[in-house]
C-alpha positions in Angstrom: -14.6 -8.4 17.5 -11.0 -9.1 16.5 -11.5 -12.9 16.6 -14.4 -12.4 14.2 -12.3 -10.2 12.0 -9.3 -12.6 12.0 -11.6 -15.5 11.0 -13.1 -13.4 8.2 -9.6 -12.6 6.8 -8.6 -16.2 6.9 -11.8 -17.1 4.9 -11.1 -14.3 2.4 -7.5 -15.4 2.0 -8.5 -19.0 1.4 -10.8 -17.8 -1.4 -7.7 -16.8 -3.3 -7.2 -20.5 -4.2 -9.8 -20.0 -6.9 -8.5 -19.5 -10.5 -7.1 -16.1 -11.0 -8.1 -14.0 -14.0 -5.0 -11.8 -13.6 -1.9 -12.1 -11.4 1.1 -9.7 -11.0 4.0 -9.9 -8.6 7.0 -7.6 -8.1 10.1 -7.0 -6.0 11.2 -3.4 -5.2 14.2 -1.9 -3.6 14.1 1.6 -2.2 16.6 3.8 -0.3 16.0 7.1 1.3 17.7 9.4 3.9 14.9 11.6 5.3 12.8 9.2 7.3 11.2 10.4 10.6 10.7 8.3 13.8 13.8 6.2 14.1 16.9 6.1 11.8 16.6 8.8 9.1 18.3 6.6 6.5 16.8 3.2 5.5 16.7 0.6 2.9 13.4 -1.1 2.0 12.9 -4.4 0.2 9.2 -4.9 -0.8 7.4 -7.9 -2.3 4.0 -7.1 -3.8 1.2 -9.4 -5.1 -2.0 -8.5 -6.9 -4.5 -11.0 -8.3 -8.0 -10.6 -9.8 -10.7 -13.2 -9.5 -14.3 -13.6 -10.5 -15.4 -12.6 -6.9 -13.0 -9.7 -6.5 -9.3 -9.1 -6.0 -6.4 -9.5 -3.5 -3.5 -7.1 -3.0 -0.8 -7.7 -0.5 2.8 -6.6 0.3 5.6 -7.2 2.7 8.1 -4.4 3.6 11.5 -5.3 5.1 12.9 -2.0 6.4 16.6 -1.9 7.5 18.3 1.0 9.3 21.5 2.0 7.5 23.2 3.6 10.5 22.5 1.1 13.3 21.3 -2.1 11.5 17.9 -2.2 13.2 15.1 -3.9 11.2 11.4 -3.9 10.9 8.8 -6.0 9.0 5.4 -4.6 7.9 2.7 -6.5 6.0 -0.6 -5.7 4.5 -3.2 -8.0 3.0 -6.3 -6.5 1.3 -9.0 -8.9 -0.1 -11.9 -7.0 -1.8 -15.2 -8.6 -2.7 -17.3 -7.4 -5.6 -20.7 -6.3 -4.6 -21.7 -4.7 -7.9 -19.9 -4.3 -11.2 -20.8 -2.0 -14.1 -19.9 -2.2 -17.8 -19.7 1.5 -18.4 -20.0 4.9 -16.8 -17.8 6.6 -14.2 -18.0 3.8 -11.6 -17.0 0.3 -12.7 -17.3 -1.5 -9.4 -18.5 -1.3 -5.8 -16.7 -3.6 -3.3 -16.5 -4.7 0.3 -13.0 -3.4 1.1 -10.9 -5.0 3.8 -7.3 -4.7 4.9 -5.2 -6.4 7.6 -2.1 -4.5 8.7 0.5 -6.5 10.5 3.4 -4.8 12.2 6.4 -6.5 13.8 7.9 -3.8 15.9 11.6 -4.9 15.7 13.9 -2.0 16.4 12.0 0.8 14.6 9.6 3.3 16.1 6.8 2.1 13.8 3.8 2.2 16.2 2.9 3.6 19.6 2.5 0.2 21.3 5.2 -1.4 23.5 4.2 -5.0 22.4 6.2 -7.0 20.0 3.6 -6.7 17.2 0.3 -4.9 16.4 -2.6 -5.8 14.1 -5.0 -3.3 12.6 -8.1 -4.4 10.8 -9.9 -2.1 8.2 -13.4 -2.8 6.9 -15.4 -0.6 4.6 -16.7 0.2 1.1 -14.6 0.7 -2.0 -15.3 1.9 -5.6 -13.4 1.7 -8.8 -13.6 4.5 -11.3 -13.2 4.8 -15.1 -11.0 7.8 -15.6 -9.6 8.5 -19.1 -5.9 7.7 -19.5 -5.7 6.0 -16.1 -5.2 2.2 -15.8 -7.1 2.4 -12.5 -8.5 4.8 -9.9 -9.9 3.4 -6.6 -11.3 5.0 -3.5 -11.9 3.0 -0.2 -13.6 4.3 2.9 -12.7 2.2 6.0 -13.4 1.9 9.7 -10.1 1.1 11.4 -10.0 -1.3 14.3 -6.7 -0.3 15.7 -4.5 -2.3 18.1 -2.3 0.5 19.5 -4.6 3.6 19.3 -8.3 4.3 19.4 -10.4 3.2 16.4 -11.0 5.8 13.6 -11.8 6.1 9.9 -9.6 6.2 6.8 -10.0 7.2 3.2 -7.6 5.5 0.8 -7.2 6.6 -2.9 -5.0 4.7 -5.3 -4.2 5.4 -8.9 -2.1 4.3 -11.9 -1.3 6.5 -14.9 0.8 4.9 -17.7 2.2 7.3 -20.3 4.9 7.5 -22.9 7.5 10.2 -23.6 9.8 9.9 -26.7 8.9 6.3 -27.2 9.7 5.4 -23.6 7.1 3.9 -21.2 6.5 5.5 -17.8 4.1 4.9 -14.8 2.9 7.4 -12.3 1.1 5.6 -9.5 0.7 5.7 -5.8 -1.7 6.0 -2.8 -3.1 8.6 -0.5 -4.2 7.6 3.1 -6.2 10.2 5.0 -7.4 9.4 8.6 -9.5 11.4 11.0 -8.3 12.2 14.5 -6.9 9.9 17.2 -6.4 11.9 20.5 -6.8 15.1 18.5 -4.3 14.1 15.7 -5.2 13.2 12.2 -2.8 11.9 9.5 -2.2 12.2 5.8 0.2 10.0 3.8 0.6 10.8 0.2 3.1 8.5 -1.6 3.4 8.7 -5.4 6.0 6.9 -7.5 7.3 8.0 -10.9 8.9 5.2 -12.8 10.6 4.6 -16.1 10.3 1.1 -17.7 13.9 0.2 -18.6 13.2 -3.4 -19.4 13.9 -3.1 -23.2 17.2 -1.4 -22.5 18.5 -4.3 -20.4 16.7 -7.2 -22.1 14.4 -8.0 -19.2 11.2 -10.0 -20.2 8.9 -8.3 -17.7 8.5 -4.7 -16.6 11.6 -3.3 -14.9 11.2 0.2 -13.5 13.7 2.7 -12.2 12.5 5.9 -10.6 11.7 7.7 -7.4 9.1 7.4 -4.6 8.2 10.5 -2.7 6.5 10.3 0.8 4.6 13.3 2.2 3.4 12.1 5.6 1.8 14.6 7.9 1.7 13.7 11.7 3.3 10.4 10.9 1.8 7.5 13.0 -0.3 10.1 14.9 2.8 11.8 16.2 1.7 15.5 16.3 4.1 17.7 14.3 6.1 14.8 12.9 6.0 15.5 9.2 8.0 13.3 6.8 9.1 14.5 3.3 11.2 11.7 2.0 12.4 10.9 -1.5 13.5 7.3 -2.2 15.4 6.0 -5.1 13.5 3.0 -6.6 14.1 -0.1 -8.7 11.1 -2.4 -9.2 10.9 -5.7 -11.2 7.6 -7.4 -12.1 7.5 -11.1 -12.8 
């Protein structure tokens, strides 16, 4: 099964060579001091890519997490190609998609998974939908089956949103995601991670969007560790280019 999934992801990724309708990239820096499982204080450098094509879209990111206290490091990658099945011009639902995600974990020195191997790969396949919600730039919901490397397979609901707004002539963005999984060995998880960001690009003369703000992580039973709940605020700076 995993060989088939890997081949499918390679095919989906190669499709990204087609002409993009829209492309956005960003670099983020975060720092927080209330992490669970491993060093409680970490710095995170994140690269994100999002592109839209006639056939669908691709979202991916790379996290480089570094322990502040002991210098340990970890790399985490996600790649999410989504293929349009149906699109609509109006109404509540604007699209229905084949939703896929490849989670790649390089264990490093952090307690990031329950496996003792050097890495772990999880594959998520399901159905997603995009919604037209007044005021929001986007609202999406994906329902996946998870093919997990380190734990038993299960299911996941992922909700993502982006809400731009203005206050006193200043531009802000409230966006984030919510991952909800059902039980593995009797333990389910919920990871709600919103970001509130102020676009300071005009103040500093930056041509693209330059955000300063905060990311808040509310993670119940983190990584299926029963009773390990993370409530963690991170300072954030994010530059789009």
